[in-house]
VEXZAKOL-466585 format. One record per residue (C-alpha): residue in three letters; x, y, z. Coordinates in steps of 0.05 Angstrom, whole numbers, plus 5000, padded with zeros to 4 digits. Example, Ala and Ser with C-alpha at 12.3 -4.5 7.8 and 13.67 -1.06 7.14 Angstrom:
2
ALA524649105156
SER527349795143
END
This chain:
199
UNK400168223751
UNK402667573771
UNK409667713785
UNK414867263818
UNK417167473882
UNK423066983897
UNK429667333911
UNK436466933903
UNK441967053952
UNK446966733914
UNK450667333891
UNK455967683926
UNK457868373937
UNK463768313901
UNK459168113837
UNK456368853843
UNK461269183802
UNK456769723770
UNK457770373730
UNK453670913748
UNK452670753824
UNK453071453848
UNK446871613825
UNK441571673762
UNK439172153717
UNK433872253663
UNK437971933608
UNK442572253559
UNK442172383481
UNK449972493473
UNK451771763467
UNK449071253422
UNK443270703448
UNK446070053454
UNK446769483394
UNK442368883410
UNK447268233415
UNK448567763360
UNK443067243366
UNK448166743389
UNK450867133440
UNK445067433477
UNK437567833473
UNK436268573466
UNK430168823500
UNK426869563486
UNK421570013498
UNK420270683463
UNK415471253477
UNK413471883441
UNK412172413490
UNK408773093489
UNK411773663535
UNK410673573610
UNK408172803593
UNK409672213641
UNK407771503630
UNK409870823653
UNK410370243597
UNK410169543609
UNK411568963551
UNK410568163568
UNK416467743528
UNK415867073513
UNK423766863522
UNK426966343460
UNK426765633478
UNK433965513458
UNK432764813443
UNK429564733501
UNK435064943550
UNK433265543564
UNK437866193568
UNK444066263615
UNK444967013628
UNK451867263656
UNK451767973642
UNK446268553634
UNK447569183606
UNK442369813596
UNK442670473565
UNK436971093564
UNK435671673514
UNK433572273537
UNK426372223563
UNK427171533600
UNK427871543676
UNK428070793703
UNK427670083672
UNK426169533706
UNK425768673688
UNK420768253728
UNK420067513718
UNK412767263718
UNK409566593721
UNK405266783663
UNK404866353602
UNK404766423526
UNK397866483522
UNK398167013567
UNK402567443527
UNK398667353467
UNK392967693506
UNK396568243518
UNK401368403460
UNK406268953454
UNK406569543501
UNK401269773541
UNK400870323594
UNK401370043665
UNK400470243742
UNK407170153779
UNK402970073837
UNK400969443811
UNK407469143799
UNK408868603861
UNK415268333880
UNK422768513873
UNK425368583794
UNK431068153774
UNK434368783744
UNK432869563752
UNK436370223752
UNK434570983749
UNK441771103714
UNK442371353639
UNK446670663632
UNK450270153670
UNK451969343668
UNK452568843714
UNK457768163708
UNK456167583747
UNK461867223784
UNK465166713732
UNK460866043733
UNK454866383760
UNK448966583714
UNK441066823714
UNK437166203686
UNK430966313646
UNK426865733628
UNK424965563555
UNK419866103531
UNK419266363609
UNK415867023603
UNK418767673631
UNK416168363644
UNK419569013612
UNK417569643648
UNK419870253630
UNK418470913661
UNK418771533614
UNK418372273629
UNK419072973587
UNK420873503629
UNK422373973565
UNK416874453531
UNK418074003464
UNK415373363449
UNK420872813446
UNK422072123425
UNK424771703482
UNK427770953486
UNK430870483535
UNK434569833517
UNK436769283560
UNK441768743534
UNK442368013566
UNK448667703551
UNK449566973551
UNK454366513595
UNK460266423556
UNK463265883607
UNK460465333640
UNK455265523695
UNK456365203766
UNK451165613798
UNK444265903774
UNK441566553807
UNK434566713809
UNK435267503804
UNK440868033801
UNK439368673813
UNK443969313800
UNK444869693865
UNK450569883915
UNK448169333963
UNK448668543954
UNK442168203928
UNK438267953987
UNK438868584031
UNK433769114040
UNK436669684000
UNK437769163939
UNK430768923953
UNK427869603950
UNK431469713884
UNK438869853901
UNK442070533909
END
């Protein structure tokens, strides 16, 4: 898979004010999944899996982002939430084109060992969020193709339906600095721990 490996060092440690930095879990069935943002305020991404007892699988899904009138998207905040059976979510930027997305529509089982580079967003916590500093946003080019990756695992003896959702909220103020990635974790972007996936 063609995954961009570029990491930005624009983000400050103070920007990583995360919920759930103490550690992850395997999702929760006690809280409602996130509602997608209104179309003019953000973008919602999700993956679903029906899991047999003791089944584990990683699903990938290529998504071509909106053009937004040719301006692309400036994302200032991201949040995610899992249901039971979801264990990790990641978002990668790619150098793929729209034709590549049409050639691989919908979700597909993927091998995590084939994924290269650092994700733009990653977490094993059941829910979390990240706000970038004022004036800083993660910029996506018009129709840029991203790869959503979710690891699912059913440790129970009954079949379950699992889902993970990621919301990308657009910047509401003028953007003076563009970041290329923002990565949930307890270390600033660009450090060894952040490059390895955070906490």
